[in-house]
C-alpha positions in Angstrom: 50.5 25.6 -33.2 50.5 23.2 -30.4 47.4 22.3 -28.5 47.6 23.4 -24.9 46.0 21.2 -22.2 46.7 20.4 -18.6 47.3 16.7 -17.9 45.0 15.3 -15.2 46.9 14.2 -12.1 47.1 10.4 -12.0 45.0 10.2 -8.8 42.1 11.9 -10.5 41.8 9.6 -13.5 40.2 6.6 -11.7 37.6 8.7 -9.7 36.6 10.6 -12.9 36.3 7.3 -14.8 34.1 5.7 -12.1 31.9 8.9 -12.1 31.5 8.6 -15.9 30.6 4.9 -15.5 28.0 5.8 -12.8 26.4 8.4 -15.0 26.3 6.0 -17.9 24.6 3.3 -15.6 22.0 5.8 -14.4 21.4 7.0 -17.9 21.0 3.4 -19.1 18.5 2.7 -16.3 16.5 5.8 -17.1 16.4 5.0 -20.8 15.4 1.4 -20.1 12.7 2.5 -17.8 11.3 5.0 -20.4 11.5 2.3 -23.1 9.6 -0.2 -21.0 7.0 2.4 -20.1 6.4 3.4 -23.7 6.3 -0.3 -24.7 3.6 -0.9 -22.0 1.6 2.1 -23.2 1.7 0.8 -26.8 0.7 -2.6 -25.6 -2.2 -1.1 -23.7 -3.3 0.8 -26.8 -3.1 -2.2 -29.1 -4.8 -4.7 -26.7 -7.7 -4.1 -24.4 -5.7 -4.2 -21.1 -7.3 -2.3 -18.3 -5.3 0.7 -16.9 -5.6 -0.9 -13.4 -3.4 -3.7 -14.6 -0.8 -1.5 -16.5 -0.2 1.1 -13.8 1.1 -1.3 -11.1 3.0 -3.3 -13.8 4.7 -0.1 -15.0 5.5 1.0 -11.5 6.9 -2.4 -10.5 9.1 -2.6 -13.6 10.3 1.0 -13.0 11.3 0.1 -9.4 13.0 -3.1 -10.6 15.0 -1.3 -13.3 16.1 1.6 -11.1 16.9 -0.7 -8.2 19.1 -2.8 -10.5 20.8 0.4 -11.7 21.4 1.4 -8.1 22.9 -2.0 -7.3 25.2 -1.6 -10.3 26.2 1.9 -9.1 27.0 0.5 -5.6 29.0 -2.3 -7.2 31.1 0.3 -9.1 31.7 2.2 -5.9 33.2 -1.0 -4.4 30.3 -2.5 -2.4 30.2 -6.2 -2.7 27.1 -7.7 -4.4 27.1 -10.5 -1.8 26.9 -7.9 1.0 24.1 -6.1 -0.9 22.0 -9.2 -1.4 22.5 -10.3 2.2 21.4 -6.9 3.5 18.5 -6.7 1.1 17.3 -10.2 1.9 17.6 -9.5 5.6 15.6 -6.3 5.2 12.9 -8.1 3.2 12.6 -10.9 5.8 12.3 -8.4 8.7 9.8 -6.3 6.7 7.7 -9.4 5.9 7.6 -10.5 9.5 6.6 -7.0 10.6 4.0 -6.8 7.9 2.3 -10.0 8.9 2.5 -9.0 12.6 0.9 -5.6 11.7 -1.6 -7.0 9.1 -4.6 -6.8 11.4 -3.9 -3.3 12.5 -3.1 -2.2 8.9 -6.3 -3.9 7.6 -8.4 -2.0 10.2 -6.7 1.3 9.3 -7.3 0.8 5.6 -10.9 -0.1 6.2 -11.4 2.9 8.4 -10.2 5.1 5.5 -12.6 3.3 3.2 -15.5 3.8 5.7 -14.7 7.5 5.9 -14.3 8.0 2.1 -16.9 5.5 0.6 -19.4 5.9 3.4 -21.2 2.5 3.6 -22.8 3.8 6.8 -22.7 6.9 8.9 -22.9 8.0 12.6 -26.5 7.4 13.7 -27.3 4.6 11.2 -28.3 1.2 12.4 -26.1 -1.6 11.0 -26.1 -5.3 11.4 -23.3 -7.6 10.5 -24.9 -10.7 9.0 -23.0 -14.0 9.7 -25.4 -16.1 7.6 -28.9 -15.6 6.3 -30.5 -17.5 9.1 -28.2 -16.4 12.0 -28.4 -12.8 13.1 -25.1 -11.0 13.9 -24.2 -7.9 15.8 -26.7 -5.2 15.4 -26.6 -1.6 16.8 -26.6 2.1 16.2 -23.3 3.6 15.1 -22.1 6.0 17.7 -18.4 6.3 16.9 -16.0 5.4 14.1 -12.2 5.6 14.8 -9.2 4.2 13.0 -9.5 0.7 14.5 -13.1 0.1 15.6 -16.6 1.2 14.9 -18.6 1.4 18.2 -22.2 0.2 18.1 -24.9 0.6 20.8 -26.8 -2.7 20.8 -30.6 -2.9 21.1 -31.7 -3.0 24.7 -33.6 -6.2 25.4 -36.3 -6.6 27.9 -34.9 -6.0 31.4 -31.4 -5.2 30.3 -29.5 -2.1 29.5 -28.1 -1.4 26.1 -24.5 -2.5 25.6 -21.7 -1.0 23.5 -19.9 -3.2 21.1 -16.6 -2.3 19.3 -16.4 -4.0 15.9 -13.1 -4.1 14.0 -13.5 -2.0 10.9 -12.3 -4.9 8.7 -15.3 -7.0 9.5 -17.6 -4.5 7.7 -15.8 -5.5 4.5 -15.6 -9.2 5.2 -19.3 -9.8 5.9 -22.6 -8.7 4.6 -24.0 -5.6 6.3 -27.6 -4.5 6.7 -28.1 -0.8 7.1 -31.0 1.3 8.2 -30.6 5.1 7.9 -30.2 7.2 11.0 -33.8 8.1 11.4 -34.8 4.5 12.4 -35.6 4.1 16.1 -35.0 1.0 18.2 -37.9 0.0 20.5 -35.5 0.6 23.5 -34.3 4.0 22.3 -37.4 6.1 23.3 
């Protein structure tokens, strides 16, 4: 008995072969990523590496392996490696410039999240940013905390009204902070 099969049309052979190669590349990337993850887990069990070190290392290697697999896949689809690296390096350069331009804002946003979650001070508390031990810094009652600034009402000095000061949130993590709970009363607050 003769085996019955339909021959593939000639125009289908190449796309099917490229599809098989792409699947093999993705499978190899997945297996390499799993192998590296298991190796790092064993390394962490054998030696006293902190998990805070292994987690970012595992994530970075996963992105590197899968990114390399993606570049190989795009190469199989006919995209030039030179074009890919040029586009990638251009994107990284623009992202780096944007990151440095936005660093101050991003820093204040992250510090606002930390202020809300960790709670180094609360609304109504009196805080003082200490520049040095012998030099007093900004001191006031916390009246508002937003994503960029913490607003303090300064102590009213003799003959002057109290002033509001907006302190960037990142300064609370760059300097020492003195804190008095919210029940403390300034002499000028009565």
